[in-house]
C-alpha positions as CSV (number, residue, x, y, z in Angstrom):
1,X,88.8,113.9,173.0
2,X,87.4,116.8,170.9
3,X,91.0,118.1,170.5
4,X,92.0,114.7,169.0
5,X,89.0,114.7,166.6
6,X,89.9,118.3,165.4
7,X,93.6,117.4,164.9
8,X,92.7,114.2,163.0
9,X,90.2,116.1,160.8
10,X,92.8,118.8,160.1
11,X,95.4,116.1,159.1
12,X,92.9,114.7,156.5
13,X,91.2,117.9,155.3
14,X,94.2,120.3,155.1
15,X,95.9,118.4,152.2
16,X,92.6,118.5,150.3
17,X,92.3,122.3,150.9
18,X,95.9,122.8,149.8
19,X,95.4,120.8,146.6
20,X,92.5,123.0,145.7
21,X,94.8,126.0,145.8
22,X,97.5,124.5,143.5
23,X,97.5,125.8,139.9
24,X,95.9,123.5,137.4
25,X,98.5,121.5,135.4
26,X,98.4,122.4,131.7
27,X,99.2,120.0,128.9
28,X,102.3,120.7,127.0
29,X,101.8,122.7,123.8
30,X,102.5,120.5,120.8
31,X,105.6,121.3,118.8
32,X,105.2,122.6,115.2
33,X,106.7,120.9,112.1
34,X,109.2,122.9,110.0
35,X,110.0,120.5,107.1
36,X,113.1,118.9,105.6
37,X,114.0,122.1,103.7
38,X,114.4,124.0,107.0
39,X,116.3,121.2,108.7
40,X,118.5,120.9,105.6
41,X,119.7,124.5,105.8
42,X,122.1,123.4,108.6
43,X,122.3,119.7,108.2
44,X,123.8,119.5,104.7
45,X,127.5,120.2,105.2
46,X,130.4,117.7,105.6
47,X,130.9,119.2,109.1
48,X,127.3,118.1,109.9
49,X,127.7,114.7,108.4
50,X,125.8,115.4,105.2
51,X,122.5,114.4,106.8
52,X,120.4,116.1,104.2
53,X,121.9,114.2,101.2
54,X,121.8,110.9,103.1
55,X,118.1,111.4,103.6
56,X,117.5,112.6,100.1
57,X,119.1,109.4,98.7
58,X,117.0,107.2,101.0
59,X,113.8,105.4,100.4
60,X,112.3,107.5,103.2
61,X,112.6,110.6,101.0
62,X,110.6,108.8,98.3
63,X,108.0,107.3,100.7
64,X,105.1,109.6,99.6
65,X,106.1,109.3,95.9
66,X,105.7,105.5,96.2
67,X,102.0,106.1,97.0
68,X,101.5,107.7,93.7
69,X,102.4,104.5,91.7
70,X,100.1,102.0,90.1
71,X,101.6,99.4,92.3
72,X,100.6,101.3,95.5
73,X,97.1,101.8,94.2
74,X,96.9,98.1,93.4
75,X,97.9,97.2,96.9
76,X,95.4,99.7,98.4
77,X,92.6,98.2,96.3
78,X,93.6,94.6,97.3
79,X,93.4,95.7,100.9
80,X,89.9,96.9,100.3
81,X,90.4,100.6,100.2
82,X,88.3,102.7,97.9
83,X,90.7,105.6,97.6
84,X,94.0,105.8,95.8
85,X,97.0,105.0,98.1
86,X,98.0,108.7,98.2
87,X,94.7,109.5,99.8
88,X,94.3,106.5,102.1
89,X,94.9,107.3,105.8
90,X,96.2,103.8,106.5
91,X,99.0,104.4,103.9
92,X,99.6,108.0,104.7
93,X,100.2,107.5,108.4
94,X,103.6,105.8,107.6
95,X,104.5,107.4,104.3
96,X,104.1,111.1,105.3
97,X,105.6,113.0,108.3
98,X,103.0,114.6,110.5
99,X,100.0,112.9,108.8
100,X,96.9,113.7,110.7
101,X,98.2,116.5,112.9
102,X,96.4,119.8,113.1
103,X,97.3,121.9,110.1
104,X,98.2,124.8,112.4
105,X,101.2,122.8,113.5
106,X,102.6,122.7,109.9
107,X,105.0,125.5,109.1
108,X,105.1,127.3,105.7
109,X,108.0,125.3,104.4
110,X,106.5,121.9,105.5
111,X,105.8,119.7,102.5
112,X,104.0,116.4,103.0
113,X,105.4,115.2,99.7
114,X,108.8,115.1,101.4
115,X,107.6,111.7,102.7
116,X,109.3,110.4,105.8
117,X,111.6,113.3,106.6
118,X,113.7,114.5,109.5
119,X,110.9,115.2,111.9
120,X,109.4,111.7,111.6
121,X,112.3,110.4,113.6
122,X,113.6,113.5,115.4
123,X,110.3,115.1,116.4
124,X,108.7,118.3,115.3
125,X,111.4,120.9,115.1
126,X,109.9,124.3,115.4
127,X,111.0,124.7,119.0
128,X,114.5,123.2,118.7
129,X,115.6,124.4,115.3
130,X,117.5,127.5,116.5
131,X,121.3,127.0,116.6
132,X,121.3,128.4,120.2
133,X,119.1,125.4,121.2
134,X,120.6,122.8,119.0
135,X,124.1,123.5,120.5
136,X,122.8,122.3,123.8
137,X,121.5,118.7,123.5
138,X,119.5,118.8,126.8
139,X,117.9,122.1,125.8
140,X,117.0,120.6,122.3
141,X,115.5,117.5,123.9
142,X,113.4,119.7,126.3
143,X,112.2,121.6,123.1
144,X,111.1,118.5,121.3
145,X,114.2,116.8,119.8
146,X,113.8,113.0,120.0
147,X,116.7,110.6,120.1
148,X,115.8,107.0,119.8
149,X,117.9,104.3,121.3
150,X,115.6,101.4,120.7
151,X,115.4,101.4,116.9
152,X,113.6,98.1,116.6
153,X,110.7,99.4,118.6
154,X,110.6,102.8,117.1
155,X,110.9,101.8,113.5
156,X,108.4,99.0,114.0
157,X,105.6,101.7,114.3
158,X,105.6,101.5,110.5
159,X,107.9,98.6,109.6
160,X,105.6,95.9,110.9
161,X,103.3,93.1,109.7
162,X,100.4,95.5,109.2
163,X,102.4,97.0,106.2
164,X,101.5,95.1,103.0
165,X,105.1,95.3,101.8
166,X,106.7,94.1,105.1
167,X,109.1,91.2,104.9
168,X,109.4,88.9,107.9
169,X,112.8,89.0,109.5
170,X,113.3,92.7,108.7
171,X,116.4,93.9,110.5
172,X,116.0,97.4,112.0
173,X,119.7,97.7,112.9
174,X,120.9,96.7,109.4
175,X,118.4,99.1,107.8
176,X,119.5,101.9,110.1
177,X,123.0,101.5,108.8
178,X,121.8,102.5,105.4
179,X,120.4,105.8,106.6
180,X,122.8,106.5,109.5
181,X,123.8,110.2,109.6
182,X,125.8,111.0,112.7
183,X,127.6,114.3,113.1
184,X,131.4,113.5,112.8
185,X,133.3,113.5,116.1
186,X,134.8,116.8,117.1
187,X,132.0,118.9,115.5
């Protein structure tokens, strides 16, 4: 009888003892932001699909600058904000990449005035920017590259009814076609 009790106790206690000896799980270190200028060094050529110029010609590249307009300040005031649009967190969270992240994560070439730039959609690039990593899609993803397949959900984090300029019936897929910047096949 005593033997059964000891065996039963060991079955329940030993996993607890083993768990105490496991190393503590650490949270993943956040990736740093490098900025559009750094991304553009490689993503500007015909071979790379001219991604930089497509972004530069988009409304995303102008997102911060729109907050500097009288119209944006009027909207901010109508919404009850007491600060200009370019200083209002509720505006900046969608008009600036990496708004609100710890300043230590912003690289020397990062510029918030670049608006909604590469890393807004593709993730902070400090750990996947190297060519040796970018050539291996899985390695790039493991180092922070984000690839979104559900555009409607992803884009709706900013393009939604909380935005004062949102238009009902906004079509994420149609809008994406205006900024699409694939790498041509064979490259």
